[in-house]
LOVOMAR-768547 format. One record per residue (C-alpha): residue in one letter; residue number from 1; y, x, z. Coordinates in steps of 0.001 Angstrom, whole numbers. Each point is the difference from the previous one (the first is absolute). Last residue first. Layout:
BEGIN
aa; i; c2; c1; c3
A; NUM; Y; X; Z
...
This chain:
BEGIN
aa; i; c2; c1; c3
L; 127; -551; 8485; 5037
W; 126; 2725; -2035; -1711
R; 125; 3324; -91; 1889
R; 124; -1120; 2385; 2743
V; 123; -50; -1016; 3649
R; 122; 1655; 1797; 2919
R; 121; 3567; 524; -1238
K; 120; 69; -3414; -1690
Y; 119; -1131; -1590; 3300
E; 118; 2912; 1715; 1781
V; 117; 2446; -1417; -2580
F; 116; -1677; -3414; 384
R; 115; 494; -32; 3772
E; 114; 3573; 1318; -481
G; 113; 1155; -3126; -1791
L; 112; -2374; -2945; -395
V; 111; 2075; -2300; -2223
Q; 110; 2176; 2491; -1870
E; 109; -2808; 2579; -199
M; 108; -2424; -2637; -1271
R; 107; 2508; -1014; -2679
R; 106; 503; 3619; -1080
E; 105; -3785; 434; -81
E; 104; -465; -3039; -2225
V; 103; 2606; 1241; -2480
P; 102; -1537; 3497; -42
I; 101; -3491; -1526; -445
I; 100; 817; -2030; -3122
L; 99; 1754; 2306; -2475
F; 98; -1141; 3625; 371
N; 97; -3444; -175; 1586
T; 96; -910; -3504; -1151
M; 95; 1053; 488; -3610
L; 94; -1412; 3527; -331
F; 93; -3319; -914; 1612
F; 92; -430; -3130; -2121
L; 91; 861; 1935; -3164
I; 90; -2634; 2634; 809
P; 89; -2548; -2675; 958
F; 88; 620; -1713; -3370
L; 87; 32; 3129; -2183
L; 86; -3607; 828; 916
A; 85; -1196; -2935; -2106
T; 84; 1384; 1727; -3115
L; 83; -1955; 3168; 795
S; 82; -3213; -1958; -128
G; 81; -2992; -206; 2325
L; 80; 120; -3765; 509
L; 79; -1673; 477; 3383
V; 78; 2234; 2995; 740
A; 77; 3120; -2040; -821
L; 76; -1274; -2883; 2137
G; 75; -606; 2354; 2901
I; 74; 3484; 1457; -401
L; 73; 1366; -3551; 117
W; 72; -1991; -777; 3178
V; 71; 1176; 3231; 1654
L; 70; 3606; -860; -909
M; 69; -329; -3533; 1371
S; 68; -1479; 1308; 3264
V; 67; 2744; 2609; 337
Y; 66; 2628; -2693; -623
M; 65; -1539; -2118; 2748
P; 64; -225; 3019; 2331
N; 63; 3723; 761; -276
R; 62; 1106; 1967; 3059
S; 61; -3308; 1854; -181
I; 60; -2306; 1547; 2613
R; 59; 724; -2119; 3076
S; 58; 820; -2990; -2233
P; 57; -3728; -233; -793
G; 56; -639; -1476; 3439
S; 55; 2979; 284; 2322
S; 54; 3645; 860; -600
M; 53; 1332; -3343; -1170
L; 52; 3708; -385; 623
V; 51; 601; -3740; 18
P; 50; 2273; -1532; -2601
S; 49; 2554; -2644; 957
E; 48; -1058; -3256; -1547
G; 47; 681; -981; -3576
K; 46; -496; 2589; -2683
L; 45; -1300; 3497; 743
Q; 44; -3594; -795; -944
Y; 43; -2775; 1697; 1934
S; 42; -388; -3099; 2159
T; 41; -159; -402; 3744
G; 40; -2236; -1339; 2743
A; 39; -1310; 3411; 1037
R; 38; -3520; -1169; -856
R; 37; 1258; -1079; -3442
F; 36; 1546; 3420; -621
T; 35; -3232; 1779; 912
M; 34; -2053; -2426; -2105
S; 33; 2227; 588; -3026
T; 32; -273; 3782; 389
W; 31; -3795; -121; 313
T; 30; -242; -2256; -3071
S; 29; 2224; 2293; -2064
L; 28; -1984; 3045; 1102
A; 27; -3264; -1728; -938
L; 26; 1368; -1014; -3420
G; 25; 1142; 3551; -717
L; 24; -3402; 1365; 1055
L; 23; -1730; -2600; -2193
M; 22; 2124; 1099; -2980
L; 21; -803; 3631; 744
A; 20; -3730; -741; 133
I; 19; 234; -1946; -3271
G; 18; 1821; 2942; -1599
L; 17; -3010; 2193; 767
Y; 16; -1663; -2058; -2748
T; 15; 2046; 1958; -2546
Y; 14; -2172; 3005; 813
P; 13; -2891; -1523; -1994
K; 12; 1732; 122; -2515
P; 11; 2756; 2395; -1050
V; 10; 3407; 226; 1692
I; 9; 2811; 1198; -2294
I; 8; -527; -2355; -2934
V; 7; 3048; -103; -2246
L; 6; 517; -3577; -1154
P; 5; 2742; 199; -2590
F; 4; 3283; -1564; 1036
L; 3; 1801; -1301; -3116
P; 2; -3299; -825; -1696
M; 1; -750; 1406; -3495
């Protein structure tokens, strides 16, 4: 007997809705990347001084790249249709929300100061 039995929670043909979610995640990621590129900056905190992005998808989420990855992972879980596959987006959310984002936000606050604090008041972390 397998260690993680495959418990199907999304039956076919509904699993194909996962493709739409995966495409939505990819589209959001592409939009975010294009917005950062147009601003002449990167979404990585290493290297140059970060720029506070508050346009494009950053108007509705402080972390649009993480949102796009989470949507894509949820889409994959729906496409696979199993309870086991749903563990990956849950773990991703928990890791990013409690381990990664707080560190990034502290760094942004140190570098950008009150502008970032005001941005945090206006824009939610996820959606």
